[in-house]
N, C-alpha and C positions, 0 to 999 in steps of 0.2 A: 578279084582274086590277087593275092600277093605272090611273093617268090616261094618256090617250092623248098621245103626242108624235110629231111628224113626224120622219121620218128625214132626216138631212142628208147632205151630200157625203161626210163622213168615213165613214159607213156603207158607201158604195159604193166608196170609195177603197181597196179591198182586193181580193185575188185572187178571181176568180169562184167558186173552190171553197170559199171562206169565205162569200161573200155569198149564194150560191144556197141552202144549207141554212138560213142565218140569216133568209132572207125567209119561210120557212115559218111560218104562223101570223100573219104581219103582215097588215094591211088595206090593200089597194090601193083608192084613193078617186078618183072622178071627179066633178067638179062639172059638171052639165049644166043651165045656166040657174039656176033657183032650187032645183034638186034635187041632193042629194048621194047618190051611189051608192057603197056599200062592199061589198067582197067579201074574205073571208079566204083567203089564198093557201094552197093545199094541195099544189102540185107545181111544181117548177122544174127547169131544166136549165142546166148551166154550159157555156159555149163559150170556149175559152182562146186565141184569137188565131190568128196566121198559122201556127203550128206544129200547130194542131188542124185536121185535114182535114174535120171536120164543121162548122167555123165558116165563116160567109160570108166572113170576111177571110182565109181560108187562101191565096187567090190574090193577096193584097196590097191596097193602097189603091186604091180606085176611086170613082167618083162615087156608086155605090150604097152602098158600105160606109163612106163618109166619116164618118158619124155614130158608128160604132164606135171611131173614133180620137179622139173628143172627150173632155172631162173626165168623171170619174166622176159617175154619176147622169144622164147624157144619156139621153133617151128615144129608143129605136130601134123604130119601128113600120114594118113592111113588109107588103106585100100578097102573099098566097100564093094561087096558082090564080086570081088576079084577083078573089077573093071574100072570103077570110078575112084579117083583120088580125091580126098577131102582135105582142105587146107584149114588149119587152125593155128592160133597163136596162144601160147601160155600166158596167163595173167596172174596178178597177185604176188604173194610172197613165195620164194622158193620152198618147196616141200608141201605147199598147199595146192593140190591139183585142179586149178581152175583153167578155163580156156574159152576162147571165142571162135566159133565156126564162121568162116567167111562164106556166106550162103549164096550170094548172088552179086553180080556187078552189071554195069551197063553193057548190054549186048551178050550177057551170059546169065540166063535165068536158071539158076540151080548150081549147087556146089560142084557137081561133076562136070558140067559145061564150063564152069569158071576155070577149073584146073586144066581142062582140055584147051581152052582159049589161051591160057598162059603157058601152055606146054610144060606143065608141072607134073612131076611124078615124085617118087619117094626119096630121091637122092638127097634132098636137103633136110629131111627129117632130123631133128636134133640140133641143127645149126640155129643161130640166133638172128632174128630178123633185124636186130639193131646194128649188126656189123657184118652180116652175110654179104659176100661180094656179088651174089646172083639174085637174091630176093630181098626186097625191102618195101616199106610203106612210106609214101610221101604225103605231106599236107601242103596243098597249093592255096589254102585260104578259103576253099569252098565251104559254105555253111548251109545247113538245111534243117527243116523240121523233121521230127522222128515220130513214126507210128509204132505201136506195140501190138503184139498178138501172141497167142500160145505157140510154143515150138511145134515143129511139124513131125508127125509120125513117130511119137514116143509112147506108143501104146503099152510098152513093157514097163514104163515108169509108174510111180504111184499116182493116184488121182490128184493129190495136191501138186505134185510136180508137173503133171499134164496141164494143170490150169494156170500155171505161172506165165505171166506176160513177159517172157524173156526172149522173145523174137523181136528184132528191131529193124524197121523198114524205112527207107528214104521216102519221105512223103511225096516227093515229085513223081513217083511211080503212079500212074493214073489208076491202076487197078487197086491200089491200096488206099484210096481216098476216104473210105469209110472206117478205116482202122482208127483206134484210139490214138490220140496225139500225146507227145511229151515234149518238154522243152529241148532245145538243141544242146543244153548243158550236159546231157547224159545222165542226169539224176533220175533214178527210178523211185516211184512212190513206194513207201515201206509196206503198204498193204499188198502191192504186187509182189514184193520180195517174199512175203509170207504165203503167196499163192492166192490171195483173195482177189477176185475179179471185181467185186463191188458193183458199182453202177456203170462201169466202163463198158463200152460196146466192143465185142470181140470181132476181129476181122473174119475169123473162121474158127470152127472148133478144132481141137487137136485131133489129128488123124489117129485112128486106132487099127488100121488095116495091116500094120507091120508089127511083128513081135521081136524080130532079131534086132539087137541094139545097133547093128551096123546098117540097118535098112531105114533109118529115120531121116532120110534125106530125099528131096526131089532131085532129079538129075537132068 
């Protein structure tokens, strides 16, 4: 692994389907007073704007979703169940509400546990991870293979969106060994972009036990 460098806006100024797998293996860093907390990202999910019925912005621009329409790299933190903070980064072009959920990291299995481990709450929502003094993402040269699976707990979304393989998992995680693989380049098969599972083997079916769009997360 090489020297660490901070990811800038150009990294996030791409489609969520490119950014989500490319974030695997990167280090999310939070400065808390004099302490620096670092976790290696092991799982992400892509959400692709108003046309994606699993995305918060699928009903359009509101006060709640305003952050998703900001420039790439904007930090989108929201509270789920009134308890768990969810960390997302805005991707793509400004005005196109795409984002990537940071779903898990080494030692933090689930987005709620991740933000708890990083001591993250909503104060940084709306800042930009490219120049925020307290939260950023580092690349230390770590590279990995990537597995794909349907996103978790989006039973409120359309059947097509529930089938999309837009969940990206670091292959080193032993429980993910049977999930479909993709190259470390972060390119997603166009068939998967359209929601077709084809002959690929799913890691697990999309969960349908939650209907609230804020409850589509393991904690």
